[in-house]
LUMKOLMI-398149 format. One line per 8 residues: number of its first residue (from 1); their letters; for each residue x, y, z of N, C-alpha, C, CB. Coordinates in nm, 4 decimals, m for minus. Glycine has a CB too. Example, Ala and Ser with C-alpha at 12.3 -4.5 7.8 and 13.67 -1.06 7.14 Angstrom:
1	as	1.3190 m0.5690 0.7800 1.2300 m0.4500 0.7800 1.3200 m0.3300 0.7800 1.1308 m0.4473 0.9046 ~ 1.2850 m0.2250 0.7080 1.3670 m0.1060 0.7140 1.2900 0.0030 0.7870 1.4084 m0.0598 0.5725
% end
This chain:
1	xxxxxxxx	m0.1166 m2.9250 0.9559 m0.2468 m2.9628 1.0080 m0.3288 m2.8375 1.0360 m0.2323 m3.0484 1.1355 ~ m0.4566 m2.8458 1.0068 m0.5502 m2.7360 1.0332 m0.6445 m2.7755 1.1457 m0.6304 m2.6991 0.9054 ~ m0.6774 m2.6792 1.2272 m0.7736 m2.6979 1.3345 m0.9013 m2.6251 1.2930 m0.7182 m2.6448 1.4725 ~ m1.0094 m2.6999 1.2741 m1.1395 m2.6425 1.2401 m1.2258 m2.6537 1.3654 m1.2063 m2.7160 1.1158 ~ m1.2518 m2.5404 1.4289 m1.3216 m2.5368 1.5570 m1.4637 m2.4872 1.5363 m1.2469 m2.4471 1.6582 ~ m1.5600 m2.5681 1.5730 m1.6988 m2.5252 1.5729 m1.7364 m2.4846 1.7142 m1.7926 m2.6369 1.5198 ~ m1.7876 m2.3638 1.7306 m1.8265 m2.3188 1.8639 m1.9720 m2.3548 1.8925 m1.8053 m2.1671 1.8777 ~ m1.9969 m2.3866 2.0183 m2.1307 m2.4219 2.0619 m2.1308 m2.4555 2.2089 m2.1850 m2.5384 1.9809
9	xxxxxxxx	m2.2419 m2.5071 2.2540 m2.2574 m2.5524 2.3920 m2.2864 m2.7016 2.3909 m2.3707 m2.4741 2.4651 ~ m2.2232 m2.7780 2.4811 m2.2469 m2.9224 2.4827 m2.3850 m2.9575 2.5385 m2.1390 m2.9919 2.5647 ~ m2.4327 m3.0743 2.5013 m2.5575 m3.1263 2.5562 m2.6759 m3.1125 2.4624 m2.5884 m3.0573 2.6842 ~ m2.7706 m3.2025 2.4799 m2.8896 m3.2072 2.3943 m2.9738 m3.0806 2.4040 m2.9745 m3.3270 2.4305 ~ m2.9730 m3.0164 2.5189 m3.0540 m2.8960 2.5409 m3.0209 m2.7881 2.4384 m3.0321 m2.8419 2.6828 ~ m2.8950 m2.7792 2.4011 m2.8485 m2.6703 2.3145 m2.8304 m2.7108 2.1685 m2.7188 m2.6171 2.3667 ~ m2.8521 m2.8369 2.1375 m2.8156 m2.8915 2.0070 m2.8658 m2.8097 1.8876 m2.8680 m3.0303 1.9961 ~ m2.9889 m2.7653 1.8879 m3.0467 m2.6979 1.7709 m3.0606 m2.5470 1.7899 m3.1822 m2.7571 1.7395
17	xxxxxxxx	m2.9841 m2.4899 1.8829 m2.9953 m2.3467 1.9101 m2.9092 m2.2645 1.8145 m2.9553 m2.3172 2.0544 ~ m2.9354 m2.1351 1.8127 m2.8600 m2.0429 1.7286 m2.7112 m2.0447 1.7634 m2.9156 m1.9014 1.7428 ~ m2.6815 m2.0570 1.8916 m2.5422 m2.0520 1.9372 m2.4631 m2.1768 1.8967 m2.5378 m2.0355 2.0887 ~ m2.5288 m2.2807 1.8482 m2.4600 m2.4051 1.8156 m2.4355 m2.4259 1.6670 m2.5378 m2.5194 1.8679 ~ m2.4422 m2.3211 1.5891 m2.4179 m2.3362 1.4454 m2.2768 m2.3869 1.4161 m2.4406 m2.2035 1.3743 ~ m2.1799 m2.3472 1.4958 m2.0432 m2.3961 1.4752 m2.0348 m2.5470 1.4894 m1.9480 m2.3301 1.5736 ~ m2.0995 m2.6014 1.5920 m2.1035 m2.7470 1.6089 m2.1684 m2.8121 1.4877 m2.1798 m2.7853 1.7377 ~ m2.2760 m2.7537 1.4397 m2.3490 m2.8135 1.3271 m2.2642 m2.8169 1.2003 m2.4783 m2.7361 1.3007
25	xxxxxxxx	m2.1814 m2.7151 1.1796 m2.0961 m2.7135 1.0605 m1.9886 m2.8217 1.0691 m2.0309 m2.5753 1.0430 ~ m1.9230 m2.8356 1.1841 m1.8207 m2.9406 1.1927 m1.8846 m3.0792 1.1896 m1.7370 m2.9240 1.3210 ~ m2.0074 m3.0930 1.2419 m2.0795 m3.2200 1.2283 m2.1074 m3.2509 1.0812 m2.2117 m3.2158 1.3078 ~ m2.1462 m3.1488 1.0056 m2.1709 m3.1655 0.8619 m2.0438 m3.2090 0.7901 m2.2243 m3.0348 0.8004 ~ m1.9322 m3.1459 0.8219 m1.8041 m3.1833 0.7608 m1.7674 m3.3273 0.7958 m1.6922 m3.0875 0.8065 ~ m1.7850 m3.3652 0.9205 m1.7550 m3.5020 0.9626 m1.8405 m3.6015 0.8850 m1.7779 m3.5184 1.1140 ~ m1.9694 m3.5721 0.8696 m2.0591 m3.6616 0.7964 m2.0188 m3.6733 0.6497 m2.2034 m3.6121 0.8070 ~ m1.9873 m3.5602 0.5875 m1.9485 m3.5616 0.4460 m1.8224 m3.6436 0.4204 m1.9273 m3.4200 0.3970
33	xxxxxxxx	m1.7315 m3.6448 0.5163 m1.6006 m3.7070 0.4944 m1.5793 m3.8315 0.5794 m1.4911 m3.6075 0.5233 ~ m1.6898 m3.8871 0.6302 m1.6878 m4.0109 0.7084 m1.5877 m4.0060 0.8239 m1.6552 m4.1282 0.6181 ~ m1.5869 m3.8933 0.8936 m1.5031 m3.8785 1.0125 m1.5912 m3.8915 1.1347 m1.4273 m3.7423 1.0127 ~ m1.5341 m3.9446 1.2414 m1.6125 m3.9635 1.3639 m1.5484 m3.8870 1.4790 m1.6243 m4.1138 1.3990 ~ m1.6332 m3.8264 1.5598 m1.5864 m3.7622 1.6821 m1.5692 m3.8721 1.7865 m1.6865 m3.6501 1.7314 ~ m1.4512 m3.9352 1.7823 m1.4283 m4.0501 1.8696 m1.3301 m4.0193 1.9818 m1.3776 m4.1669 1.7886 ~ m1.2526 m3.9155 1.9668 m1.1561 m3.8803 2.0706 m1.2110 m3.7673 2.1558 m1.0208 m3.8403 2.0086 ~ m1.1657 m3.7661 2.2799 m1.2005 m3.6546 2.3670 m1.0759 m3.6178 2.4466 m1.3206 m3.6905 2.4617
41	xxxxxxxx	m1.0179 m3.5046 2.4107 m0.8974 m3.4548 2.4761 m0.9164 m3.3069 2.5053 m0.7707 m3.4786 2.3880 ~ m0.8514 m3.2599 2.6108 m0.8505 m3.1173 2.6422 m0.9907 m3.0580 2.6465 m0.7669 m3.0428 2.5409 ~ m1.0856 m3.1340 2.6980 m1.2226 m3.0847 2.7111 m1.2857 m3.0547 2.5752 m1.2249 m2.9597 2.7979 ~ m1.2571 m3.1385 2.4776 m1.3132 m3.1198 2.3436 m1.3380 m3.2549 2.2777 m1.2189 m3.0339 2.2562 ~ m1.4412 m3.2612 2.1957 m1.4616 m3.3769 2.1082 m1.3839 m3.3499 1.9804 m1.6151 m3.4023 2.0784 ~ m1.3135 m3.4534 1.9318 m1.2223 m3.4355 1.8196 m1.2455 m3.5437 1.7146 m1.0762 m3.4379 1.8678 ~ m1.2458 m3.5030 1.5883 m1.2451 m3.5951 1.4748 m1.1197 m3.5641 1.3938 m1.3765 m3.5815 1.3867 ~ m1.0408 m3.6651 1.3659 m0.9124 m3.6499 1.2974 m0.9245 m3.7130 1.1592 m0.7954 m3.7153 1.3795
49	xxxxxxxx	m0.8801 m3.6416 1.0562 m0.8864 m3.6989 0.9226 m0.8318 m3.6066 0.8165 m1.0269 m3.7349 0.8892 ~ m0.8707 m3.6342 0.6932 m0.8256 m3.5565 0.5780 m0.9488 m3.5045 0.5042 m0.7348 m3.6425 0.4830 ~ m0.9479 m3.3746 0.4765 m1.0532 m3.3113 0.3975 m0.9848 m3.2267 0.2914 m1.1497 m3.2246 0.4870 ~ m1.0242 m3.2451 0.1664 m0.9691 m3.1677 0.0544 m0.8163 m3.1735 0.0530 m1.0161 m3.0212 0.0623 ~ m0.7622 m3.2893 0.0871 m0.6180 m3.3083 0.0836 m0.5428 m3.2534 0.2030 m0.5647 m3.2469 m0.0375 ~ m0.6121 m3.1957 0.2996 m0.5470 m3.1366 0.4171 m0.5767 m3.2198 0.5417 m0.5939 m2.9903 0.4379 ~ m0.4758 m3.2411 0.6228 m0.4952 m3.3077 0.7522 m0.5657 m3.2097 0.8445 m0.3584 m3.3559 0.8142 ~ m0.6753 m3.2534 0.9056 m0.7545 m3.1647 0.9904 m0.7915 m3.2324 1.1215 m0.8806 m3.1199 0.9172
57	xxxxxxxx	m0.8116 m3.1481 1.2195 m0.8789 m3.1873 1.3417 m1.0069 m3.1049 1.3478 m0.7879 m3.1654 1.4693 ~ m1.1208 m3.1708 1.3483 m1.2480 m3.1042 1.3706 m1.2697 m3.1048 1.5215 m1.3672 m3.1750 1.2927 ~ m1.3053 m2.9894 1.5764 m1.3104 m2.9752 1.7218 m1.4426 m2.9136 1.7665 m1.1933 m2.8897 1.7711 ~ m1.5015 m2.9755 1.8707 m1.6187 m2.9194 1.9379 m1.5829 m2.9046 2.0863 m1.7473 m3.0111 1.9178 ~ m1.5465 m2.7829 2.1298 m1.5150 m2.7639 2.2716 m1.6339 m2.8030 2.3588 m1.4750 m2.6177 2.2989 ~ m1.6048 m2.8689 2.4696 m1.7103 m2.9123 2.5612 m1.7112 m2.8289 2.6888 m1.6931 m3.0601 2.5957 ~ m1.6570 m2.7092 2.6809 m1.6413 m2.6202 2.7959 m1.7541 m2.5194 2.8086 m1.5105 m2.5475 2.7866 ~ m1.8492 m2.5210 2.7202 m1.9515 m2.4188 2.7025 m1.8880 m2.3004 2.6291 m2.0124 m2.3745 2.8404
65	xxxxxxxx	m1.9711 m2.2313 2.5574 m1.9283 m2.1265 2.4646 m1.8300 m2.0267 2.5257 m2.0485 m2.0526 2.4140 ~ m1.8647 m1.9703 2.6398 m1.7871 m1.8593 2.6948 m1.6494 m1.8991 2.7452 m1.8628 m1.7962 2.8058 ~ m1.6187 m2.0281 2.7470 m1.4869 m2.0761 2.7909 m1.4193 m2.1591 2.6820 m1.5002 m2.1593 2.9196 ~ m1.4545 m2.1363 2.5565 m1.4018 m2.2158 2.4458 m1.2495 m2.2182 2.4399 m1.4554 m2.1631 2.3162 ~ m1.1870 m2.1083 2.4749 m1.0414 m2.1008 2.4719 m0.9741 m2.1995 2.5649 m0.9976 m1.9630 2.5066 ~ m1.0426 m2.2387 2.6732 m0.9868 m2.3342 2.7677 m0.9670 m2.4716 2.7049 m1.0763 m2.3455 2.8889 ~ m1.0426 m2.5036 2.6026 m1.0253 m2.6297 2.5305 m0.9327 m2.6132 2.4109 m1.1604 m2.6834 2.4844 ~ m0.9503 m2.5058 2.3359 m0.8790 m2.4906 2.2091 m0.7311 m2.4587 2.2276 m0.9437 m2.3824 2.1268
73	xxxxxxxx	m0.6958 m2.3706 2.3203 m0.5548 m2.3320 2.3361 m0.4653 m2.4500 2.3739 m0.5425 m2.2236 2.4418 ~ m0.5016 m2.5331 2.4727 m0.4162 m2.6479 2.5029 m0.4079 m2.7479 2.3873 m0.4672 m2.7181 2.6269 ~ m0.5184 m2.7644 2.3157 m0.5208 m2.8549 2.2007 m0.4263 m2.8055 2.0915 m0.6640 m2.8682 2.1451 ~ m0.4341 m2.6766 2.0603 m0.3442 m2.6185 1.9594 m0.1991 m2.6314 2.0041 m0.3792 m2.4698 1.9336 ~ m0.1724 m2.6101 2.1318 m0.0371 m2.6231 2.1837 0.0144 m2.7651 2.1743 m0.0316 m2.5766 2.3263 ~ m0.0683 m2.8609 2.2106 m0.0289 m3.0016 2.2075 0.0071 m3.0467 2.0658 m0.1413 m3.0892 2.2633 ~ m0.0746 m3.0062 1.9687 m0.0502 m3.0468 1.8298 0.0402 m2.9490 1.7541 m0.1822 m3.0603 1.7566 ~ 0.0892 m2.8471 1.8226 0.1771 m2.7446 1.7638 0.1138 m2.6788 1.6410 0.3121 m2.8066 1.7252
81	xxxxxxxx	m0.0127 m2.6394 1.6589 m0.0861 m2.5733 1.5512 m0.0857 m2.4243 1.5811 m0.2329 m2.6289 1.5376 ~ m0.0329 m2.3462 1.4881 m0.0272 m2.2008 1.5079 m0.1656 m2.1400 1.4865 0.0760 m2.1357 1.4115 ~ m0.1847 m2.0212 1.5396 m0.3134 m1.9520 1.5253 m0.3514 m1.9340 1.3794 m0.3086 m1.8161 1.5942 ~ m0.2526 m1.9160 1.2925 m0.2796 m1.8968 1.1492 m0.3389 m2.0218 1.0839 m0.1511 m1.8576 1.0768 ~ m0.3296 m2.1361 1.1510 m0.3845 m2.2610 1.0977 m0.5131 m2.3024 1.1685 m0.2818 m2.3720 1.1095 ~ m0.5765 m2.2071 1.2342 m0.7037 m2.2317 1.3030 m0.8151 m2.1550 1.2322 m0.6951 m2.1899 1.4533 ~ m0.9250 m2.2234 1.2053 m1.0461 m2.1605 1.1536 m1.1578 m2.1893 1.2535 m1.0824 m2.2135 1.0088 ~ m1.2211 m2.0835 1.3031 m1.3274 m2.0958 1.4021 m1.4608 m2.0630 1.3356 m1.3014 m2.0023 1.5242
89	xxxxxxxx	m1.5567 m2.1525 1.3498 m1.6901 m2.1364 1.2915 m1.7875 m2.1004 1.4042 m1.7361 m2.2674 1.2164 ~ m1.8602 m1.9895 1.3867 m1.9501 m1.9446 1.4932 m2.0657 m1.8619 1.4397 m1.8733 m1.8641 1.5958 ~ m2.1666 m1.8457 1.5245 m2.2827 m1.7623 1.4934 m2.2450 m1.6149 1.5053 m2.4015 m1.7958 1.5873 ~ m2.3201 m1.5279 1.4365 m2.2929 m1.3845 1.4426 m2.4248 m1.3066 1.4379 m2.1995 m1.3413 1.3260 ~ m2.4479 m1.2283 1.5432 m2.5697 m1.1473 1.5528 m2.5750 m1.0359 1.4493 m2.5810 m1.0877 1.6908 ~ m2.4597 m0.9874 1.4061 m2.4552 m0.8709 1.3183 m2.4690 m0.9046 1.1699 m2.3272 m0.7976 1.3401 ~ m2.4763 m1.0308 1.1360 m2.4980 m1.0703 0.9972 m2.6436 m1.1102 0.9769 m2.4039 m1.1864 0.9578 ~ m2.6942 m1.0817 0.8591 m2.8291 m1.1222 0.8206 m2.8424 m1.2738 0.8358 m2.8610 m1.0781 0.6745
97	xxxxxxxx	m2.9548 m1.3226 0.8873 m2.9710 m1.4674 0.9016 m2.9424 m1.5420 0.7708 m3.1122 m1.4995 0.9492 ~ m2.8569 m1.6441 0.7833 m2.8216 m1.7268 0.6686 m2.6994 m1.6810 0.5922 m2.9350 m1.7325 0.5764 ~ m2.6566 m1.5567 0.6127 m2.5392 m1.5074 0.5409 m2.4134 m1.5601 0.6093 m2.5381 m1.3514 0.5355 ~ m2.3107 m1.5917 0.5308 m2.1833 m1.6339 0.5881 m2.0748 m1.5360 0.5462 m2.1473 m1.7781 0.5439 ~ m1.9729 m1.5251 0.6314 m1.8623 m1.4347 0.6017 m1.7352 m1.4895 0.6655 m1.8923 m1.2905 0.6525 ~ m1.6280 m1.4928 0.5867 m1.4969 m1.5329 0.6369 m1.4142 m1.4101 0.6666 m1.4243 m1.6236 0.5363 ~ m1.3339 m1.4198 0.7722 m1.2425 m1.3125 0.8113 m1.1086 m1.3741 0.8493 m1.3008 m1.2286 0.9297 ~ m1.0020 m1.3043 0.8178 m0.8669 m1.3524 0.8495 m0.8370 m1.3386 0.9978 m0.7622 m1.2759 0.7681
105	xxxxxxxx	m0.8854 m1.2328 1.0605 m0.8585 m1.2037 1.2027 m0.9561 m1.0970 1.2475 m0.7096 m1.1570 1.2259 ~ m0.9458 m1.0571 1.3721 m1.0298 m0.9473 1.4192 m1.0588 m0.9573 1.5672 m1.1593 m0.9441 1.3425 ~ m1.1325 m0.8594 1.6152 m1.1690 m0.8556 1.7571 m1.2822 m0.9549 1.7830 m1.2114 m0.7116 1.8000 ~ m1.3198 m0.9650 1.9089 m1.4285 m1.0555 1.9467 m1.5642 m1.0021 1.9019 m1.4288 m1.0776 2.0976 ~ m1.5774 m0.8712 1.8870 m1.7044 m0.8131 1.8439 m1.8202 m0.8469 1.9360 m1.7367 m0.8590 1.7053 ~ m1.7925 m0.8644 2.0644 m1.8981 m0.8960 2.1600 m1.9275 m1.0444 2.1753 m2.0220 m0.8267 2.1201 ~ m1.8642 m1.1295 2.0946 m1.8881 m1.2745 2.1018 m1.7967 m1.3335 2.2086 m1.8634 m1.3437 1.9626 ~ m1.8556 m1.3832 2.3154 m1.7767 m1.4281 2.4302 m1.6937 m1.5526 2.4010 m1.8677 m1.4553 2.5468
113	xxxxxxxx	m1.7404 m1.6380 2.3120 m1.6603 m1.7547 2.2730 m1.5326 m1.7114 2.2029 m1.7414 m1.8481 2.1818 ~ m1.5448 m1.6133 2.1134 m1.4269 m1.5604 2.0437 m1.3368 m1.4868 2.1426 m1.4690 m1.4656 1.9279 ~ m1.3952 m1.4127 2.2360 m1.3156 m1.3427 2.3375 m1.2324 m1.4416 2.4185 m1.4070 m1.2612 2.4312 ~ m1.2907 m1.5550 2.4539 m1.2185 m1.6574 2.5277 m1.1020 m1.7130 2.4460 m1.3132 m1.7701 2.5677 ~ m1.1250 m1.7343 2.3174 m1.0181 m1.7837 2.2298 m0.9045 m1.6820 2.2191 m1.0737 m1.8154 2.0899 ~ m0.9385 m1.5560 2.1994 m0.8366 m1.4509 2.1898 m0.7543 m1.4457 2.3178 m0.9018 m1.3134 2.1624 ~ m0.8229 m1.4506 2.4309 m0.7524 m1.4445 2.5595 m0.6580 m1.5632 2.5773 m0.8530 m1.4403 2.6751 ~ m0.7059 m1.6848 2.5511 m0.6255 m1.8043 2.5770 m0.5189 m1.8290 2.4706 m0.7152 m1.9248 2.5865
121	xxxxxxxx	m0.5469 m1.7926 2.3447 m0.4457 m1.8085 2.2393 m0.3448 m1.6939 2.2423 m0.5128 m1.8157 2.1010 ~ m0.3836 m1.5817 2.3017 m0.2948 m1.4667 2.3095 m0.2831 m1.3904 2.1792 m0.1601 m1.5104 2.3527 ~ m0.3795 m1.4086 2.0907 m0.3765 m1.3406 1.9612 m0.5160 m1.3370 1.9005 m0.2782 m1.4103 1.8651 ~ m0.5359 m1.2397 1.8112 m0.6592 m1.2319 1.7316 m0.6374 m1.2896 1.5924 m0.7080 m1.0861 1.7212 ~ m0.5177 m1.3384 1.5669 m0.4786 m1.3801 1.4322 m0.5180 m1.5234 1.3988 m0.3306 m1.3649 1.4159 ~ m0.6454 m1.5526 1.4092 m0.6993 m1.6795 1.3616 m0.8226 m1.6478 1.2771 m0.7345 m1.7765 1.4813 ~ m0.8451 m1.7309 1.1753 m0.9548 m1.7068 1.0813 m1.0888 m1.7430 1.1451 m0.9337 m1.7879 0.9514 ~ m1.1928 m1.6756 1.0967 m1.3290 m1.7009 1.1449 m1.4221 m1.7202 1.0255 m1.3791 m1.5839 1.2353
129	xxxxxxxx	m1.5172 m1.8068 1.0442 m1.6272 m1.8239 0.9501 m1.7536 m1.7965 1.0303 m1.6285 m1.9691 0.8835 ~ m1.8144 m1.6829 1.0008 m1.9317 m1.6376 1.0753 m2.0586 m1.6746 0.9992 m1.9256 m1.4848 1.1000 ~ m2.1592 m1.7164 1.0748 m2.2897 m1.7484 1.0162 m2.3923 m1.6560 1.0806 m2.3279 m1.9005 1.0375 ~ m2.4591 m1.5778 0.9983 m2.5539 m1.4796 1.0489 m2.6773 m1.5403 1.1119 m2.5950 m1.3894 0.9395 ~ m2.7130 m1.4834 1.2275 m2.8387 m1.5228 1.2930 m2.9285 m1.4007 1.3144 m2.8100 m1.5926 1.4288 ~ m2.8774 m1.2803 1.2825 m2.9560 m1.1578 1.2998 m2.9793 m1.1242 1.4454 m3.0885 m1.1707 1.2296 ~ m3.0330 m1.0055 1.4680 m3.0649 m0.9594 1.6037 m3.2059 m1.0003 1.6411 m3.0492 m0.8067 1.6150 ~ m3.2304 m1.0175 1.7711 m3.3670 m1.0511 1.8131 m3.4620 m0.9353 1.7868 m3.3700 m1.0887 1.9620
137	xxxxxxxx	m3.5840 m0.9690 1.7564 m3.6866 m0.8654 1.7436 m3.7814 m0.8801 1.8616 m3.7637 m0.8761 1.6065 ~ m3.8258 m0.7695 1.9096 m3.9159 m0.7740 2.0243 m3.8405 m0.7711 2.1556 m4.0025 m0.8976 2.0180 ~ m3.9120 m0.7941 2.2633 m3.8544 m0.7787 2.3975 m3.7827 m0.9048 2.4474 m3.9636 m0.7411 2.4955 ~ m3.6858 m0.9529 2.3722 m3.6107 m1.0712 2.4141 m3.4642 m1.0337 2.4322 m3.6257 m1.1867 2.3108 ~ m3.4057 m1.0790 2.5399 m3.2642 m1.0531 2.5668 m3.1787 m1.1339 2.4698 m3.2280 m1.0880 2.7142 ~ m3.0620 m1.0804 2.4352 m2.9708 m1.1480 2.3424 m2.9361 m1.2877 2.3926 m2.8425 m1.0654 2.3229 ~ m2.9064 m1.3011 2.5206 m2.8673 m1.4324 2.5748 m2.9792 m1.5350 2.5554 m2.8317 m1.4206 2.7250 ~ m3.1037 m1.4937 2.5716 m3.2158 m1.5851 2.5498 m3.2324 m1.6164 2.4010 m3.3456 m1.5249 2.6062
145	xxxxxxxx	m3.2111 m1.5157 2.3183 m3.2243 m1.5328 2.1733 m3.1247 m1.6350 2.1194 m3.2046 m1.3988 2.1022 ~ m2.9966 m1.6232 2.1572 m2.8955 m1.7146 2.1022 m2.9137 m1.8569 2.1534 m2.7554 m1.6654 2.1367 ~ m2.9819 m1.8727 2.2665 m3.0041 m2.0065 2.3219 m3.1393 m2.0654 2.2827 m2.9931 m2.0019 2.4723 ~ m3.2107 m1.9963 2.1919 m3.3371 m2.0481 2.1382 m3.3094 m2.1366 2.0165 m3.4330 m1.9312 2.1000 ~ m3.3966 m2.2343 1.9979 m3.3934 m2.3125 1.8747 m3.4509 m2.2265 1.7617 m3.4738 m2.4468 1.8905 ~ m3.4118 m2.2578 1.6400 m3.4672 m2.1885 1.5245 m3.6135 m2.2284 1.5073 m3.3859 m2.2205 1.3962 ~ m3.6940 m2.1318 1.4693 m3.8343 m2.1586 1.4425 m3.8503 m2.2338 1.3120 m3.9141 m2.0291 1.4389 ~ m3.9693 m2.2903 1.2872 m3.9922 m2.3677 1.1654 m3.9712 m2.2863 1.0377 m4.1319 m2.4239 1.1666
153	xxxxxxxx	m3.9951 m2.1555 1.0449 m3.9747 m2.0715 0.9268 m3.8266 m2.0423 0.9032 m4.0518 m1.9404 0.9416 ~ m3.7435 m2.0513 1.0075 m3.6000 m2.0229 0.9958 m3.5177 m2.1479 0.9646 m3.5493 m1.9597 1.1241 ~ m3.5651 m2.2642 1.0060 m3.4869 m2.3873 0.9990 m3.4342 m2.4195 0.8588 m3.5703 m2.5015 1.0478 ~ m3.5172 m2.4113 0.7531 m3.4642 m2.4442 0.6202 m3.3506 m2.3498 0.5766 m3.5769 m2.4395 0.5173 ~ m3.3635 m2.2216 0.6062 m3.2589 m2.1249 0.5730 m3.1291 m2.1590 0.6450 m3.3037 m1.9825 0.6093 ~ m3.1392 m2.1972 0.7713 m3.0188 m2.2273 0.8480 m2.9564 m2.3593 0.8044 m3.0508 m2.2316 0.9968 ~ m3.0368 m2.4561 0.7627 m2.9814 m2.5811 0.7068 m2.8979 m2.5495 0.5829 m3.0956 m2.6819 0.6711 ~ m2.9494 m2.4609 0.4984 m2.8745 m2.4203 0.3795 m2.7471 m2.3464 0.4188 m2.9613 m2.3317 0.2885
161	xxxxxxxx	m2.7540 m2.2619 0.5205 m2.6364 m2.1872 0.5662 m2.5298 m2.2817 0.6206 m2.6761 m2.0846 0.6739 ~ m2.5709 m2.3843 0.6944 m2.4755 m2.4829 0.7470 m2.4064 m2.5554 0.6314 m2.5473 m2.5854 0.8401 ~ m2.4830 m2.5969 0.5311 m2.4234 m2.6654 0.4156 m2.3287 m2.5731 0.3409 m2.5327 m2.7163 0.3205 ~ m2.3682 m2.4481 0.3239 m2.2836 m2.3505 0.2543 m2.1558 m2.3223 0.3340 m2.3614 m2.2193 0.2305 ~ m2.1674 m2.3138 0.4661 m2.0493 m2.2931 0.5503 m1.9546 m2.4121 0.5397 m2.0906 m2.2708 0.6972 ~ m2.0084 m2.5330 0.5348 m1.9230 m2.6517 0.5169 m1.8531 m2.6463 0.3809 m2.0071 m2.7824 0.5292 ~ m1.9249 m2.6001 0.2774 m1.8620 m2.5815 0.1456 m1.7457 m2.4830 0.1553 m1.9660 m2.5311 0.0420 ~ m1.7655 m2.3754 0.2315 m1.6611 m2.2734 0.2468 m1.5388 m2.3300 0.3179 m1.7153 m2.1525 0.3243
169	xxxxxxxx	m1.5596 m2.4134 0.4188 m1.4465 m2.4759 0.4885 m1.3705 m2.5668 0.3920 m1.4954 m2.5567 0.6125 ~ m1.4430 m2.6431 0.3116 m1.3769 m2.7311 0.2141 m1.2919 m2.6515 0.1155 m1.4812 m2.8138 0.1379 ~ m1.3443 m2.5386 0.0674 m1.2666 m2.4548 m0.0243 m1.1457 m2.3938 0.0467 m1.3552 m2.3434 m0.0832 ~ m1.1629 m2.3499 0.1695 m1.0521 m2.2987 0.2502 m0.9408 m2.4029 0.2605 m1.1015 m2.2590 0.3910 ~ m0.9782 m2.5273 0.2845 m0.8782 m2.6335 0.2975 m0.8124 m2.6675 0.1640 m0.9423 m2.7581 0.3560 ~ m0.8893 m2.6604 0.0574 m0.8370 m2.6969 m0.0749 m0.7533 m2.5866 m0.1381 m0.9510 m2.7320 m0.1674 ~ m0.7998 m2.4602 m0.1245 m0.7367 m2.3515 m0.2001 m0.6921 m2.2338 m0.1155 m0.8304 m2.3027 m0.3038 ~ m0.7222 m2.2355 0.0136 m0.6784 m2.1283 0.1019 m0.7884 m2.0301 0.1356 m0.5646 m2.0553 0.0400
177	xxxxxxxx	m0.7581 m1.9467 0.2340 m0.8562 m1.8516 0.2867 m0.8963 m1.7464 0.1843 m0.8013 m1.7836 0.4101 ~ m0.7999 m1.6950 0.1089 m0.8322 m1.5906 0.0101 m0.9339 m1.6401 m0.0920 m0.7048 m1.5439 m0.0619 ~ m0.9143 m1.7618 m0.1418 m1.0077 m1.8181 m0.2404 m1.1469 m1.8333 m0.1788 m0.9567 m1.9554 m0.2922 ~ m1.1525 m1.8811 m0.0552 m1.2818 m1.8977 0.0115 m1.3480 m1.7629 0.0351 m1.2648 m1.9722 0.1447 ~ m1.2695 m1.6619 0.0738 m1.3258 m1.5280 0.0955 m1.3795 m1.4692 m0.0348 m1.2196 m1.4343 0.1558 ~ m1.3046 m1.4854 m0.1429 m1.3508 m1.4319 m0.2724 m1.4838 m1.4934 m0.3132 m1.2459 m1.4576 m0.3820 ~ m1.4980 m1.6214 m0.2923 m1.6205 m1.6882 m0.3362 m1.7375 m1.6665 m0.2402 m1.5951 m1.8364 m0.3521 ~ m1.7139 m1.6808 m0.1117 m1.8257 m1.6835 m0.0183 m1.8594 m1.5488 0.0437 m1.7967 m1.7798 0.0895
185	xxxxxxx	m1.7651 m1.4568 0.0509 m1.7993 m1.3258 0.1063 m1.8791 m1.2418 0.0094 m1.6746 m1.2518 0.1459 ~ m1.8665 m1.2679 m0.1186 m1.9421 m1.1966 m0.2199 m2.0858 m1.2473 m0.2266 m1.8747 m1.2107 m0.3557 ~ m2.0987 m1.3792 m0.2233 m2.2325 m1.4372 m0.2353 m2.2671 m1.5182 m0.1114 m2.2423 m1.5254 m0.3607 ~ m2.2416 m1.4593 0.0052 m2.2606 m1.5306 0.1314 m2.4046 m1.5563 0.1687 m2.1971 m1.4554 0.2397 ~ m2.4994 m1.4892 0.1064 m2.6397 m1.5123 0.1417 m2.6878 m1.6416 0.0801 m2.7282 m1.3953 0.0959 ~ m2.7739 m1.7092 0.1510 m2.8339 m1.8299 0.0974 m2.9430 m1.7885 0.0006 m2.8900 m1.9211 0.2106 ~ m2.9360 m1.8399 m0.1202 m3.0353 m1.8026 m0.2228 m3.1601 m1.8868 m0.2120 m2.9763 m1.8167 m0.3628
% end
């Protein structure tokens, strides 16, 4: 079984913000494969099903971004899912807006949701699918920037990035992380 975790913040206030791209990707996957977020365990919304021949749990932690590990670690423990079978989808300030990149493991890189996961899982050895949101321009704090909704000029690019990220998750499930990295890390920008 694979755990596909979309990071975000719960509630309507945050639904369309930069920080909620992870939620949007798992929502896209659920819609494509007729899965419903009907269960709620360990402070997370969960959709259980099969995608690309793999049994998956799609997860949206309801703990708020900076405490994501509090939901994911107990869930992984309960289902006996190792860190190597977890893929976390999240926004990334250091990537160009719309670009996606898969990584096998790594540090938190300043992302507090990832830091929480590393702390609670006790390892950095889980895969990540990052979606670029770029750095803020002008006199705006990072925390305010990530909690802003996308502007009308950015929205179409991010819709394409969400669809492309869902494609990458499907390939990861069908053929593995290396295949997904070869395809999407080379051409991760939305054309």
